[in-house]
N, C-alpha and C positions, 0 to 999 in steps of 0.2 A: 504494500500500500504506500502511495506517495505521501510524504510528509506535508504538513500544512503550508510549509514555505515553498512547496514545489508546484504550486498552481501556475500553469503556463498561460499567459495572456499577451495580448498585443502582438500576435504573430500572424503573418499572412498565410492563408491556406496554400497548399502546394499548387503550382501551376500545372495541372494535369487534367485529363478528361476533357480536352477541348480540341477544336479543329484548328490546327496550325495554319492551314491555308485560308479558310474563310474569315478567321479573326484578323487577318492581315489585309486591311482595306487597300493599301497601296498596291499590293500584289494582285488581289482579285480584280481591282479596277484596271490594272495594266493588262491582265489576261483578257478581260472583256473588250478592252480598247483595241488590242492588236490581233485578235482572232476574227475571222469572218463569221457572220451570224450563223451560218449553217454548221459551224464547228463548236460554237461557243458553249452551248448547254452541255453537250457531251463532255467537253474538256473540263468545265467547272465541276461536273459531277465526279469525274475521275479524280481531279485534284483534291476535291473535298474528301474523297475516300483516303487518299494519301495523307491528307492533313489530319483526319481523325485517327488514322493509324499512328501518325507521328506524335499526337498528343495523348495517346492512351498510356495508362499507368504501366501496363505490361511492357510496352515498347521502351518507355523511359527506364525501366529496370534493366532491360537488355542492354540499353545504351551504357548504363553505369557498369555493368558486368564486362562488356567488351572493352571499355576504357580501362577498367581496373585489372584486366588480365591480358596484357600485351601478347602478341604472337611469339612463338618460340621456334627457333631453328632446330631441325633434326637432320644432321648431315648424313648419319649412317643408321642402318637398322641394327638389330641385336646381333646379327651374324657378321657385321663389319662391312656390309655392302653399302656403297654410296647411294643415298636416296634423295638428298637435298630437298627436303619438304619443309614447309612452314605450317605449324599447327596453330589453329586459332580456337578461341573459346566458342562454344556453341552459339552464344548470343551474337557473335560477329556474323556467323553464317545466316542466322535468322534475319538480321538487319540487312545484310547484303542481298539476301534473297528477296526481301520486300522491295528493296530499291530497284532490283532488276525487273521484278514483276510490275512495278509502277511505271516502267517505260523510261527509266533514266539512262539507258544506253540507246534509246530509240528516238532520235530526232530526225533521222535522215529519210525514213521510209514512209512518212505520212504527212498529209497537209497540215500546216501550222505546227509541225513537229518541234521546231526549235523553241517556239513560245511555250508550248505545253511542257516540254522537257525542262526548260529553264525554270519555270515556276515550280515544278516538282523538285528540281535540284535545290532551289532556295529553301523549300520546305524540308527536304531530307537532310540538308546540312545542319539544320537546327536540331535534328534528332541525334545524329552521330556522324560528325564530319569525317571521321576516319574511313568509313565505308564509302564515302563519296570519291575517295582516291581511285580505286579500281573502276568505279562507275564512269569517272571522267576519262581515264586513259583508254577504256574500251570504246566509249563514244568517240573520242578524238582520233582513234585509229582509222576510222572509215575514210577520211579524205586521202590519206596516204595510200591505202589499198586500192583506191580507185585508179591509181596510176597503172595498175595491171588488171585489165578486165577479167582475166581468168581467176586471179586471186580474189578479186572483189566478189565474183559470182560464188566462189567457194566459201569465203569467210564472212562477208558482210551480213548475210541472213542470220548467221549464228551470233554475230556481235550485237545485232539489234533485236535479238530474241528476248522474250520475257520469261525465259526458263533459266533458272540458276542451277547449274550442275557442277558441284564442287569436285567431282572425281577427276583425277588425272588419267586420261585415256585419249586415244586418237580423236581428233576433232570430228572426223567423219561419223563417229558414233555418238556425238553429243548434239543436243538440240540448242544449246546455248553455250557460249564461251566468253572468257574475259581476256583482255589484252593488257600488257604492261609495256614499258619503254626502257631502253638502255642506250642512252645517248652520251651521258657525261662520263668523262674519264678523269682520273685523279690529276694527271698532268695538264689537262686541257681546260677544266672548269667549263664556263659557258662558251669557250672558243672551240667549236667543233672542228675547226681546221687543224687543230692539234691532235686529232684522233689517231691513235696508233694501232687499234685493233685491225688485224689484217684479214682479208678475204681471199682465199685461193679457189679458183674455179675448179669444179669437178666435171666429170665426163658428161653428165646430163645437163642439157642446156638450162641456164638460169639457176643452177644449184652451186653452192659454194661451201667451203669449210672455213670457219672463223676461229681465229686465235687472238686472244686479248683479254682485257680487264675493264670492267665498267664500275665506276666509283658509286654511281647511283643507278640502281635498277628498280623501277617502281613495280609494285604488285607482283612480287616474285612467285606467287602461287598461281599465276595466270596460265592460260593455255597457249598463249603466243606472245611474242614481243617484237616490237619494231626496234631495230638496232642499226646504228651507223658503224660502218667499217670501211677500210681503205682497200678497194679492189684495184686491179691493174689500170682501170680507166679513171680512177679517182674515188672520191668519197661517195659511198653508195648506201642506199637504204636496203635493209634485209628484213625478212620475216623469219624469226626463229621459233619453231614450234617446240613446245615443252615435251610433247610425246610424238614420236615419229609414226608414220602411217602403219608400220608393222607392229606397233604396240610397245616398242622399246623406248626407253627414256633417252632423250637427246642429252648431249654433254652440256650440262648447265650447273656449274659448281658454285653453290652459294657459300661464300666464305664467311659472311657475318651479316647480321641485321643491324641497321643503324639505330642508335639510341637517341631519339629525337626529343625536342622540347615539348611539342604537342603531337597531335595525330597518333596518340599512343596505341590505339587499337589497330592501326594500319601497319603494313610492313614495307620497308624499303631496304634493299640489300646491296651488297657488294658481290659481284659475280665474276667468275672466270669462264672464258670460252677456250676450250682446248680440243680442236678438231670437231667443233660444233657444226652440225648441219644447218644450212640456211638457204632460203629462197630469195632471189633478188626481187626487189620491188622497184619497178621503173628501170631506167637505163643506168649503166655504170657512169659514175661521175655526177649524177643528178640527185644525190641523196638529200642535200639541204632543200632543193626545190621540191622534191617529192614530199618532204615533211612540212612544207610551209603551212598547208591547211590544218594539219594535225597540231602543230605548235600553236597556231592561232586559236583553234578550238579549246585547247588545254588552257591557254591564257584567259580566254573568255570565261571558262569555268572558275578561274580564280576570282573574277569579278562577281560571279553569281555566288560563289562560296562566301565572299565577304558580305554580300547582301544578306545571306542566311545567318551568318554569325552575328552581324549587327542587329538584325531583327530579333533574334532570340535574346540577345543581351538587353535590348531596349524593352522587349515584352516582359522579361523577368523584373527589370527595374521598375517599370510602371506598375506592374501587378503588385509588387511588394509595397510600393509607396501608396497605392490606392487603399490598402488595408492598415497600414502602420499609423497608429495614432500618436500625435505629439501636440502638446499645448492646447488640448481641447478640440483638436480637429485632425484630419488625416494629413499625412506628410505630403501627399500629392497636391494639396491645396495651399501649402506654404509657398509664398512667392519665389523664394530662392530655389527650392527644390523643383518647383514647376518650371523654372527657367532652365535648369540643368536637363530635366527630362525632355522638354520641348526641343532643346538644342540637339540632344541625341536622336530624338525622333525625326527631326529634319534631315540629319545626316543619313539615317537609315532609309528614309523614303527617297531621298535623292539617289541613293545607290540602287535601290530596287527599281525605280523608274527608269534609270539609265540602263540597267541590265536587261529589262524586258524590251526596251526600245531596240537595243542591239540584237536581241533574240529575234525580233520581228524583221530586222535587217537581214539576218541570216536566212530566214524563210524567203524573203524577197530575192536575195542573191541566188539562192538555190533555184528560184524560178527564172533566173536570167536577168535580173535588174542590175545593170552595171553600176548605176549611181549608188545603190545601197551597198554593193560590194566594195566600192571605193570608200564609202563612209566607214565601213568596218576596218579597212586597212589602216586608217588613221585613228579611229575612235577606240579600237580594242587595246592597242598598246598604251594610249593615253589614259583610258579608264583603268587598265590593269596597274599602271603606275600609281594613279592618284587614289582610287578607292581602296586598294589593298593597303596603302599607307594609312588610311583613316581607320581601318578595321581595329587595330590594336588599341588606339586611344579610346574608341567607342566602348570596346569591351571592358577596359580598365575603369573608365568613368562609370559605366553602368554597374560594375561590381561594387564600386564605392558607394553607390546609392543605397545598398543594403547595409551599410555600416560594417561592423565587424563580421556579420554573417556572410558578407560577400567575400571574405577572406577564407572562409571555411569550405572544405571540399563538398560537404553535403548540400550546399546551396546550388551547386552546379556552375557557379560563376568562375571559379578558378580554372575549370576545364575550358571555358570559352576564352578566358584570357590566354591560356597556353596555346589554344588553336589559332588565335587571331593573328599572329605574325606570319603564319605559314603562307597565306595567299601572296604575300609580297615576295617571299623567297622563291616560290615555285615557278617553273617555266621562265626563268630569267628574272633576276632581281631588278631593283629600281633603275639603276643606271642603264641596264640593257633595254628596258622599255623606253626610257627617255631618249636614248640614242636611236632606237627604232623609229620613234616619232619624227626625229630630226631627219633621218635618212629617207623616210617615206615622203615627207614634205619636199625634200630636195629632188627626188626622183620621179614623183608622180603628181603632176599638177592637178589631175582629176580629183585627188583625195581632198584637197583644200576646197575645191569647188563644191563637192558633195557636202563637206562639213558646213561651209558657209550657207549653203542652201537650207540645211537642216536648222541651224540656229537662227537663220534669217526669218523663219516662219513665226518667230516670237518677237521680232523687232517691233517696237512701238508699244508693247504691252507693259513694260516696266523700265523706267528711266535708268535704273542702276544696271540692268542687263544691257541696255543700249550703250551705256558708257563703257561697260566691260568689253563689249564686242568691238567698239572703236579702239580701245587700248590694245586688244588682241591683234587687230589688224596692223597696228603700228609695230608690234613685236614681230609679226610675220613678214613685214616688209623688208627686214634685214636679217637674213639667216646666215650671212657670212660669219665665219668664226663663232658660231652659236653654241658650240659644244658645252662651254662652261655654263650656259644658262638653259640647257636642255631640260633639266628638271622643272624649272619655273615655267617653261613653255608648255610642257606636258600637263602640268597642274592647271594652267589657265585654260587650256583647251578643254580639259575635263570639266572644270567648274562652269565655264560658259555653256557647255552643252547640257550639264545638269540644270543650270538655271533656266535655260530656254525650254527644256522639257517640263520643268515644274511650273513655269509660267503658263504653259499651254494646258497642262493636264491636272495639276494638283489643286486642292482647295486654295483659295486666296491667302489664307493665313499661313499655310506652309510655304507657298512661293514667296510671300512677303518676308517671312523670317529668313529664308535662304538668301534672297537677293540683298536684304539689309546687312546680313552678317558675312556672307561669303563673297559677295560682289561689291557691296557698298561700303565696306569697312566700318560698319556701325556695330561694333562689338569687340570683344577681346580675343585673345588667342586660345584661352581655355574654354571648355564647354561650360554653359551656364552664364554666359555673358551677352545674351541676346538683349536688344533694346526692350525694356519692360513695357513700353507702349504697345507692343504687338499682342495679338490675340493668342497668347501662349496656352491658355486653358483648352481651347479648341484643338490645338496641335496635340496636346497630351491625350485628350479624350480619343482622338483618332488613332493614336498609337496603342491604346489599351486593349489587350486581348480579351475577348469575351469568353468567359468560362461558364 
């Protein structure tokens, strides 16, 4: 029996038993906005099912179990045979299976597929971000495989399947497969030109034997991998199956799993190839070009992942403050806390709105829209640079809204804080993205035209946005020797695009707060410094999850 002094009061109920999708107004509105009417209701129903699964108590318990029981490498069996397998907690398999069945590797084979998948990815990142790693690399493998129609016909239907089959066996015997990537080498970092993994041609056309070392190999439990190696004709992309057609294991030596800051439920490995069988993807010497679409898709997923992590952090903070009582009222009604929560909510909504707009651009580009494709080539690296940089500050500030409880593992906030830096590190850190923005502007005039057309649709609606567009045009007029300010340029491109989208699509109070603080300079550098004259209460109410 609890003692008299142990009565627990003034605690928020758990944020569970709710629909993660429908309680996110910015996300649901974006899906409605960007999907054709004939797809809308089906998509909303499907996404609501994913959202209810994500908010269920059972799923949240699995999430904690997967994070608390990281994968374990098993290099040999009991008899000393090399097996190179990664063992995961059963909760991991349940969560990954639900992600596959929700269509999170299936954007390419259905109308509106990128918008639908992007929204689902934002939802599932809030459940267990680690499982989103293999979902992302599997999804992103499709553009590279399209370089070889034969490989695409064989593998893409399995990549986009909604069947999760965890067993290692020949792909021809499986209804669904997962893919990983092995691009980075310890001596090369992000510079793939320094790749030393060697590919030697075999007798059968298009087949090779690989020898080398990969410093980062994502999702090492997968069925296949996209790998860069140096063939006689230059740097080339290869498909490395985990199990060969005759059922024998390919040579895939997992030396160790990385011990990472966050993403604890996921596995990233260091691997050796020693006479490893591989199939060429595309022509020899065209490896980086073949992987262009794959890299872009993976980078875009980091934007969506940031949107999911931000949203979950803000939802938990607002939920807590809506129940927490202080000085005779709820914490959410205190002017200073309301300012902090509103500021966080604005950042979250800006990221979600941008992410779904770019998902719609992917769908349009798939349909042959060259202007939307050009917009993506500039907007994806700019967004990847900026919004992933904002993810960690949002998660940390949201955790602080819970006071000391936010520093305790059981609150769930520390896990979000640990996850939040990863989107910025993955698929090229900040400088890589900023330099890509600069190179794209210098090489492709069409991308700037597409960008200015997009932001120009909001001109005249807000004087602070108009001023920011003019200042950006001045910056863009002189790109000579611009490397030293590449980060600032990428930041401004992203902010102006976010502002233009919010002015067009968000409620006036959200757009007003964003333009005042992010474009107009009316606020401080920390969260919670919005002009108090804004309608902050409405911003916070919009961000509150309905339980």
